[in-house]
N, C-alpha and C positions, 0 to 999 in steps of 0.2 A: 803466246801468254792470253789468257783470258782475263781481263781486267774487268771487274764489276764494281761499279759505283758503289760508295759506302751507304746508301739508302737502299739497295737491291735486297728484297726479301723480306723487307718490314711492310706491313701494312697497317692502316691507321683507320679508326671508326670516322665516318663521315658525319657532318654536323647534323644531318637528317637522322641518323642511326642513334645519334645521342640525344637528340629532343624526344624521339618516341622512346626511347628507354626511360627517360625522367618522366616523360608522361604516363607510362604503366606504373612505374614506382611510387608517384603522386596520388594516382588513382588507387593503389594499394592501401597506401598511408590515409587516405580520406576514407576508405571504407571501414578501416579498423577504427579510426577515431568515431565514426558514427554508430558502430557497433559497440564501443565502450560506452558511449553517451547512451544508447538504447539500454544498456546491461545497467547503468546506473539508475535511470529512471524506473526500470523494472523492480530494482532492489530497494529503491524509496517507497515504491507503491507498495510492495509486500512488507516494509516494515510498518506502513500505515493500518495495514488490515491486521496484521499481528497485534499491534498496541490496541486497536479498538475492540478484537475479540478478547484481547486479556482483560480490558478495562470493564468490558460486558461481565464476564466472569467474575471479577471483582465485586462489581455491583451486586450480582446475584448472590454470592458469598455473604456480603453485608447485609443484604436482606433477608436472607436465611438466617443470620444471627441475631435477628428482631428490630433492625433499624427501619425507620420509615422511610419512602422514598424521597421525600426532601432532604433528609439527612444523608441518605447516601449520596445524592448528587452533590452536597457540599463537602464531603470528607473525601472523594476522589481524587486523584493527583491530576486528572485533566480537566480542562475546562468545560462545564457541561452548560451547552446554550439551552434555552427556552424556546427558539422558535427553529422550526424546520423548514428548509435547510441550515444546519448549524453555521456553517462558513468553514474556511480554511483550517481554522486553528481551535476548532472545539468539536464536540460529541453532542448528540441529541438521543438523550435516554428517555424510553415511554415505559411507564408502570401500570399495567391494565390489569384489572382483576380477572381471573379466570375461572367462571362458574363452572366449568367441565368436569372437574375431578370431584365425584360425589360418591365414589365406591366405598369410602371409609365411614361415609355418614356424614351429615353437615356439622361443621363446627370441630372436626379433628385436624383438619390440614387446610392451610392457607395456599393459594396458588395464584400467581401472576404470570402475565406474558410480558416478558422484559425486552424491549425492542431498542435497536441502536441505529442511528444514521450517523455516518461519518465520510469526510472528505479522502478518498482513496487514491486518487491521481487527477493529474491536470492535463486537459488536451493541448494540443499545438496551438490553438486559437485562444488559451488563457481560460476556456470555461471548465468549472470543477466538475470531476465526475464522484458521484456519491453512491456508496453501497449501504444497503441494510441488513440487518440480521436480527431474528426474533427466536427466544429460548422460553421455554415455559419452565418457572421456578416454583418448586414446593418446599414449604415449610410446616413445622408442626403448629397447630392453633394453641396459643398458651394465653389467649384472653379469654 
């Protein structure tokens, strides 16, 4: 008769194998967490850029409707700073007269270069990253 012990045929993992598997699993979890954080930061930066360009478009439309630049900056929903760079919670708008559009004759159209400077992201060391954009805006001269 062949008598086998009750533990014969069973195999177990050693402590080293379990620790190696746990280390690999923790590395994967850490990588996913870092990727999720990076995606969140990218989404936040994209949102800032979208809001700033939308604000610039709103400012251009208000100016085309006949409002002066001081009035435009007062009625916009975002805080418009008077200094450049504007800080993390504001934008900086510039309205500069553009004399390059003369094809229709003087006094027919008014034109400005509308610039915006805004905080788009933050570096790992805490420094703010700024972006700028400039568009040319034209309206009929009513004066």
